[in-house]
Every structure is written in structure tokens, then in C-alpha cells.
C-alpha positions as CSV (number, residue, x, y, z in Angstrom):
1,M,-3.6,12.0,-10.2
2,G,-3.7,11.7,-13.9
3,L,-4.0,8.9,-16.5
4,L,-2.9,7.7,-19.8
5,I,-5.3,7.5,-22.8
6,D,-3.9,5.7,-25.8
7,G,-0.4,6.3,-24.5
8,K,-0.9,10.1,-24.0
9,W,-0.7,11.6,-20.5
10,H,-3.7,13.6,-19.2
11,D,-3.7,15.5,-15.9
12,Q,-7.2,14.5,-15.0
13,W,-8.8,14.1,-11.5
14,Y,-11.3,11.4,-10.8
15,D,-14.7,12.1,-12.3
16,T,-16.8,11.9,-9.2
17,K,-19.8,13.6,-10.9
18,K,-20.2,10.6,-13.1
19,H,-20.7,8.4,-10.0
20,G,-22.9,10.7,-7.9
21,G,-20.1,12.1,-5.8
22,E,-18.4,8.7,-5.3
23,F,-14.7,8.0,-5.7
24,V,-14.4,4.8,-7.7
25,R,-11.0,3.1,-7.9
26,E,-9.9,1.6,-11.2
27,S,-8.8,-2.0,-11.1
28,S,-5.1,-2.7,-11.8
29,K,-4.5,-3.9,-15.4
30,L,-1.0,-5.4,-15.4
31,R,-1.4,-8.7,-13.6
32,R,1.3,-11.1,-14.7
33,W,2.6,-13.4,-11.9
34,V,6.0,-14.4,-10.7
35,T,6.5,-18.0,-9.5
36,A,9.5,-20.1,-8.4
37,S,10.0,-21.7,-11.8
38,G,7.5,-19.8,-14.0
39,E,4.6,-22.2,-13.4
40,P,1.2,-20.6,-13.7
41,G,0.0,-18.4,-10.8
42,P,-2.6,-19.5,-8.2
43,Q,-5.5,-18.8,-10.6
44,G,-3.7,-20.0,-13.7
45,Q,-2.1,-16.6,-14.4
46,E,0.7,-16.4,-16.9
47,A,3.9,-16.2,-14.9
48,L,7.6,-15.5,-15.1
49,P,10.3,-17.4,-13.2
50,A,11.8,-16.0,-10.0
51,E,15.4,-15.0,-10.7
52,G,17.9,-12.9,-8.7
53,D,18.5,-9.4,-10.0
54,R,15.8,-9.7,-12.7
55,Y,13.1,-7.6,-11.1
56,H,13.0,-4.0,-9.8
57,L,10.4,-2.4,-7.7
58,Y,9.0,1.1,-8.3
59,V,7.2,2.6,-5.3
60,S,6.2,5.8,-3.5
61,L,7.2,6.0,0.1
62,A,3.9,8.0,0.6
63,C,1.5,5.4,-0.9
64,P,-0.1,2.9,1.5
65,W,-0.5,0.4,-1.4
66,A,3.2,0.5,-2.3
67,H,4.2,0.5,1.4
68,R,2.7,-3.0,1.7
69,I,5.3,-4.3,-0.8
70,L,8.2,-2.5,0.8
71,I,7.4,-4.2,4.1
72,M,7.1,-7.6,2.4
73,R,10.4,-7.0,0.6
74,K,12.0,-6.3,3.9
75,L,10.5,-9.1,6.0
76,K,11.0,-11.7,3.2
77,G,14.7,-10.8,2.8
78,L,14.4,-9.7,-0.8
79,E,16.5,-6.6,-0.7
80,R,19.5,-8.2,-2.3
81,L,17.4,-9.7,-5.1
82,I,15.0,-6.9,-5.9
83,G,16.2,-3.3,-6.2
84,V,13.9,-0.4,-5.5
85,S,13.3,3.2,-6.8
86,H,11.0,5.6,-5.1
87,T,9.2,8.6,-6.5
88,S,9.1,12.1,-5.3
89,P,6.3,12.7,-2.7
90,L,4.9,15.4,-4.9
91,M,2.4,14.1,-7.4
92,L,1.8,17.1,-9.6
93,D,0.7,17.8,-13.2
94,Q,2.7,14.8,-14.6
95,G,1.8,12.5,-11.8
96,W,4.4,10.6,-9.8
97,S,7.9,11.9,-10.8
98,Y,11.5,10.8,-10.3
99,H,12.9,14.3,-9.6
100,V,15.7,13.9,-7.2
101,A,15.5,17.5,-6.0
102,E,12.0,16.8,-4.7
103,G,13.0,13.8,-2.7
104,S,13.0,10.9,-5.2
105,S,15.7,8.3,-5.5
106,G,15.7,8.9,-9.2
107,D,15.5,6.1,-11.7
108,P,18.9,4.7,-12.4
109,L,17.5,1.7,-14.2
110,N,15.4,3.2,-17.0
111,G,16.2,6.9,-16.6
112,V,12.6,8.1,-16.8
113,D,11.5,11.4,-15.4
114,F,7.9,10.4,-14.7
115,H,6.3,7.2,-13.6
116,H,3.8,7.2,-16.5
117,Q,6.7,6.6,-18.9
118,L,7.2,3.2,-17.4
119,Y,3.7,2.3,-18.5
120,T,4.2,3.5,-22.0
121,L,7.5,1.6,-22.2
122,T,5.4,-1.4,-21.2
123,Q,2.7,-0.7,-23.7
124,H,3.0,2.3,-26.0
125,D,-0.8,2.9,-26.2
126,Y,-1.6,2.1,-22.5
127,T,-4.9,3.4,-21.2
128,G,-5.6,3.7,-17.5
129,R,-4.5,5.2,-14.2
130,V,-0.8,5.3,-13.5
131,T,-0.2,3.8,-10.0
132,V,2.4,2.5,-7.7
133,P,3.7,-0.1,-6.8
134,A,5.0,-1.5,-10.1
135,L,7.2,-4.6,-10.4
136,W,9.6,-4.2,-13.4
137,D,11.1,-7.1,-15.4
138,K,14.6,-6.0,-16.5
139,L,14.8,-8.9,-19.0
140,G,11.4,-8.2,-20.6
141,K,11.7,-4.4,-20.1
142,R,8.2,-4.1,-18.9
143,I,6.0,-3.8,-15.9
144,V,5.0,-7.3,-14.7
145,N,2.4,-6.5,-12.1
146,N,0.9,-3.3,-10.6
147,E,-1.6,-4.8,-8.2
148,S,-0.3,-4.5,-4.6
149,A,-2.4,-7.4,-3.2
150,E,-1.0,-9.8,-5.8
151,L,2.6,-8.5,-5.3
152,V,2.2,-9.3,-1.5
153,R,1.4,-12.9,-2.5
154,I,4.2,-13.1,-5.1
155,F,6.8,-11.9,-2.6
156,N,5.5,-14.3,0.0
157,D,6.2,-17.4,-2.1
158,A,8.1,-16.9,-5.4
159,F,11.7,-16.2,-4.2
160,D,11.9,-18.6,-1.2
161,D,14.2,-21.0,-2.9
162,L,16.6,-18.1,-3.7
163,T,16.6,-16.5,-0.2
164,G,15.9,-19.5,2.1
165,N,13.4,-17.3,3.8
166,R,10.3,-19.5,4.6
167,L,8.3,-17.0,6.6
168,D,4.6,-17.4,5.6
169,F,2.3,-14.5,5.7
170,Y,-0.6,-16.4,4.1
171,P,-0.7,-19.8,5.8
172,S,-3.0,-22.3,4.1
173,D,-5.1,-23.0,7.2
174,L,-5.7,-19.3,7.9
175,R,-6.6,-18.3,4.3
176,D,-10.3,-18.2,4.8
177,T,-9.9,-16.0,7.9
178,I,-7.3,-13.7,6.2
179,D,-9.5,-13.4,3.0
180,A,-12.6,-12.4,5.0
181,I,-10.6,-9.8,7.1
182,N,-8.9,-8.5,3.9
183,A,-12.3,-7.9,2.2
184,D,-13.6,-5.9,5.1
185,V,-10.4,-3.9,5.7
186,Y,-9.9,-3.2,2.0
187,D,-13.4,-2.0,1.3
188,N,-14.1,-0.1,4.5
189,I,-10.7,1.0,5.8
190,N,-7.9,0.9,3.2
191,N,-10.2,2.2,0.4
192,G,-12.7,3.7,2.9
193,V,-10.4,6.6,3.8
194,Y,-10.2,7.5,0.1
195,K,-14.0,7.0,-0.4
196,S,-14.5,9.5,2.4
197,G,-11.8,11.9,1.5
198,F,-12.4,12.1,-2.2
199,A,-16.2,12.2,-1.9
200,T,-17.8,15.3,-3.5
201,E,-21.3,15.1,-2.0
202,Q,-22.1,15.4,1.7
203,D,-24.3,12.3,1.9
204,V,-21.7,10.2,0.1
205,Y,-19.0,11.4,2.5
206,E,-21.2,10.7,5.5
207,K,-22.0,7.2,4.3
208,H,-18.4,6.2,3.8
209,V,-17.0,7.8,6.9
210,A,-19.7,5.9,9.0
211,A,-18.7,2.6,7.3
212,L,-15.0,3.4,8.0
213,F,-15.5,3.9,11.7
214,E,-17.9,0.9,12.0
215,A,-15.1,-1.2,10.5
216,L,-12.5,0.3,12.8
217,D,-14.8,-0.6,15.7
218,R,-15.0,-4.2,14.5
219,I,-11.2,-4.4,14.3
220,E,-10.9,-2.8,17.8
221,A,-13.2,-5.5,19.2
222,R,-11.3,-8.3,17.4
223,L,-8.0,-7.0,18.8
224,D,-9.3,-7.3,22.3
225,E,-9.3,-11.1,21.9
226,H,-6.6,-11.7,19.3
227,R,-3.0,-10.3,19.2
228,Y,-3.1,-10.2,15.4
229,L,-6.0,-10.1,13.0
230,A,-5.9,-13.8,12.2
231,G,-5.1,-14.9,15.7
232,E,-1.7,-15.7,17.1
233,W,0.3,-15.2,13.9
234,L,1.2,-12.0,12.1
235,T,0.0,-12.3,8.5
236,E,-0.5,-10.3,5.4
237,A,-3.8,-9.0,6.8
238,D,-1.9,-7.1,9.5
239,I,0.5,-5.6,6.9
240,R,-2.4,-4.5,4.8
241,L,-4.1,-2.8,7.7
242,F,-0.9,-1.3,9.2
243,T,-0.2,0.9,6.2
244,T,-3.5,2.7,6.6
245,L,-3.3,2.9,10.4
246,V,0.1,4.4,10.4
247,R,-1.1,7.2,8.1
248,F,-4.4,7.7,9.8
249,D,-3.8,10.3,12.6
250,A,-1.1,12.1,10.5
251,V,-3.2,12.5,7.3
252,Y,-6.6,10.8,7.0
253,Y,-8.0,12.3,10.2
254,G,-7.6,15.9,9.0
255,H,-6.9,15.9,5.3
256,F,-9.6,13.3,4.4
257,K,-12.0,14.4,7.2
258,C,-12.0,11.0,8.8
259,N,-12.2,12.8,12.2
260,L,-14.7,10.9,14.4
261,R,-11.9,9.4,16.3
262,R,-8.1,9.1,16.0
263,I,-6.4,5.7,16.1
264,E,-4.8,7.0,19.3
265,D,-8.3,7.1,20.8
266,Y,-8.7,3.3,20.3
267,P,-7.0,1.4,23.2
268,N,-6.4,-1.8,21.2
269,L,-5.7,-0.3,17.8
270,S,-3.2,2.2,19.1
271,H,-1.2,-0.4,21.0
272,Y,-1.4,-2.8,18.0
273,L,-0.2,0.0,15.7
274,R,2.8,0.6,18.0
275,E,3.7,-3.1,18.1
276,L,3.7,-3.4,14.3
277,Y,5.7,-0.1,13.9
278,Q,8.3,-1.5,16.3
279,W,8.5,-4.9,14.6
280,P,12.1,-5.4,13.4
281,G,12.4,-3.9,9.9
282,I,9.0,-2.2,9.6
283,K,9.8,1.2,11.2
284,E,12.5,1.8,8.5
285,T,9.9,1.5,5.8
286,V,7.9,4.4,7.2
287,D,8.7,7.9,6.0
288,F,6.3,10.5,7.5
289,D,8.0,13.4,5.6
290,H,7.0,11.8,2.3
291,I,3.6,10.8,3.6
292,K,2.6,14.2,4.8
293,R,4.1,16.2,1.9
294,H,2.4,13.9,-0.6
295,Y,-1.1,14.2,0.6
296,Y,-1.2,17.8,1.8
297,Y,0.8,19.2,-1.2
298,S,-0.4,17.0,-4.1
299,H,-4.2,17.1,-3.5
300,D,-4.8,20.7,-4.2
301,T,-8.5,20.0,-4.8
302,I,-8.7,19.2,-1.1
303,N,-5.9,21.5,0.3
304,P,-5.6,24.4,-2.2
305,T,-3.1,26.3,0.1
306,R,-0.7,23.2,0.0
307,I,0.3,24.0,3.6
308,V,1.7,20.8,5.2
309,P,0.9,20.7,9.0
310,K,3.7,20.2,11.5
311,G,1.9,17.7,13.7
312,P,0.7,15.5,15.1
313,M,3.3,14.1,17.4
314,L,2.7,10.3,17.1
315,A,5.3,8.8,19.5
316,L,5.0,5.4,18.0
317,E,8.1,4.2,19.9
318,R,6.1,4.2,23.2
319,P,5.6,0.8,24.9
320,H,2.6,-1.3,23.9
321,D,0.6,-3.8,25.9
322,R,0.1,-6.5,23.2
323,E,2.1,-9.1,25.2
324,R,-1.1,-9.6,27.3
325,L,-2.4,-11.7,24.4
326,S,-0.8,-14.8,23.1
327,G,1.2,-14.4,19.9
328,R,3.8,-16.5,18.1
329,G,5.1,-14.1,15.5
330,I,5.3,-15.1,11.9
331,R,4.8,-18.7,10.9
332,E,7.3,-20.6,8.8
333,K,6.3,-22.8,5.9
334,R,6.1,-26.4,6.7
């Protein structure tokens, strides 16, 4: 995982020594919005108008942050409007690449070899981490937004008039609940697995792995009473949690030493994971080959042999018991 400094690529790992053994994630920097007609975003952000075939999505199939957007693209019916290119699963000395021989789709739009080149096409002297996902504006020839949480919201609303898809993953009356769940899940689970796995001091690792499993215990208890995180409706909170859960037993349990319990050991979480995996359209966004090859091969500071394990056998197609709780699917906008 490298970064750009004044537009120059540096193969540089996170400086955990600077933070006492802590992994500290850099905030996303490209934060323009897309709205139906180009009106400002929800907090007054500068925005571009939603138009068919104007935007292109760059992702990694391995990355949980990018996976959120692939799911939203599928469930919101955006595939005919927004094309997608995916990286190779191997993130090596040049970061994410578009090498077809390694499993990438290639980049037919801009023809770049490496993801960091999209950032310098956007800003020649860009400084910062180079991350996926990234939403590209073909007209402006630049990255519009590289913050996955914001792209989830953009995809939920901006293109509805073009698709006729009115599914609502952030209903107004559930927003306080969703925001509170998102805050806990992001800090302690989505990012918690990284704070545990990338820690370089024992006490830091133990602090974060304890917080991770305390949060999983809270979600397990919540799912004993609610079919989905916000109640009867599947929302963005579920999508944001799912992309971590689906990687947990295959990667985070072993590779990131998050091994107090597997998701399979939680009765509610394991059945909930299977329901979401089996949701129409979601399974096809999951690529375990990319997921496992990325983590085990790319992070040689953690796994210097780069051996990719064969297991575990997850069997996510098994029946689940979530019908015992009332649930109404995905709400449509009123």
C-alpha cells in the first residue's frame, strides 16, 4: 500500500511507529458529489449532474470498501449507466494494478497500468493514499469521489430518475438509527479488523481486537431481535457490515489475528450473513479468489511467505433461519 507525494509514487507502508503501533486510516480527499440535476450535495458539496454513461467505477473485487459500491450498483440497477473496471487482486510495489494477466479487467477507458495514475490524471501533484473505489467522470476526465460511504449515498439517490429504481437504503425516518449503527460498525468492525491486523504493538492489537469482538457481540444481540440492523428493512447499514462479515472467516480470522471467534460461531450473525449473501444480486459481487489472493499475497509484512490458504469451506449457500423475525425487504421511496 503506497502513496503519492507531489504526484510521485512511493511504495511506503503505514507509519505505525509514528502512532505508537496504531494503524491510522487517512481520510478520503476527493469528495465531489453527484446529484440528479447537479444541485449541491446534502451538506452543500459541489456536485455534478447524474447522466447516463458519464461515470465509470474503478474498484477492487478484494476490497470491502469498494465492495459496498458494487452491491449498490447492482441493487440500484445502475449497471447499464455506470461501467466498471476492477484491479488485479495483487497490490504490489506500484499499488493496485490493471494487469490483465494477474486477474484485472484492464482499463479500457483510460488505459492506465496502475490505479495511482488515475489520481495524477485528476491532479498532477496529488498527495495522499491511493484507494479504491473511485468514481470517474468521463466528461471532466477526473475522479469525482473516492469516499465509499459517500458513493453509497450518491448511488442511492442520484440516478433514480434515469433508472426508475426507487429502492431506498437510507430512509429518512431511519437515518438516526442507521447513522448510529454505522458509526459503531465502522470504527470497531469495518476498520476494527484493520486496526487489529495492522497493529505493530501487542497492547494496541489487544485493545482493538477486544473492541472488535465487543462490537460483534452487540450486533449479535441486536440481530436476535431485529431481522436487519435498522429493524424490518434492509438498509445501507447492512451492506456496510456485510462486506466485512463475508471476508471475516476467510481472511480476518487468520491473516489479521481476529481469532477469538469466527462469524460461523455466532448463531445470529452467521445466519444473517447467509441471508445477505443469498440476496438476489449480492452473491455475484463476491469473489473469494480475489479476496484471499489480495490479502495473503499483498501484505508481505504480515504474511512474508505469500502462501494463500485453501480454506476455509464457508458454505454460504446453506439455509438460514432469518424468516423467524419479521422483515419487509428494501423500502421504496415515497
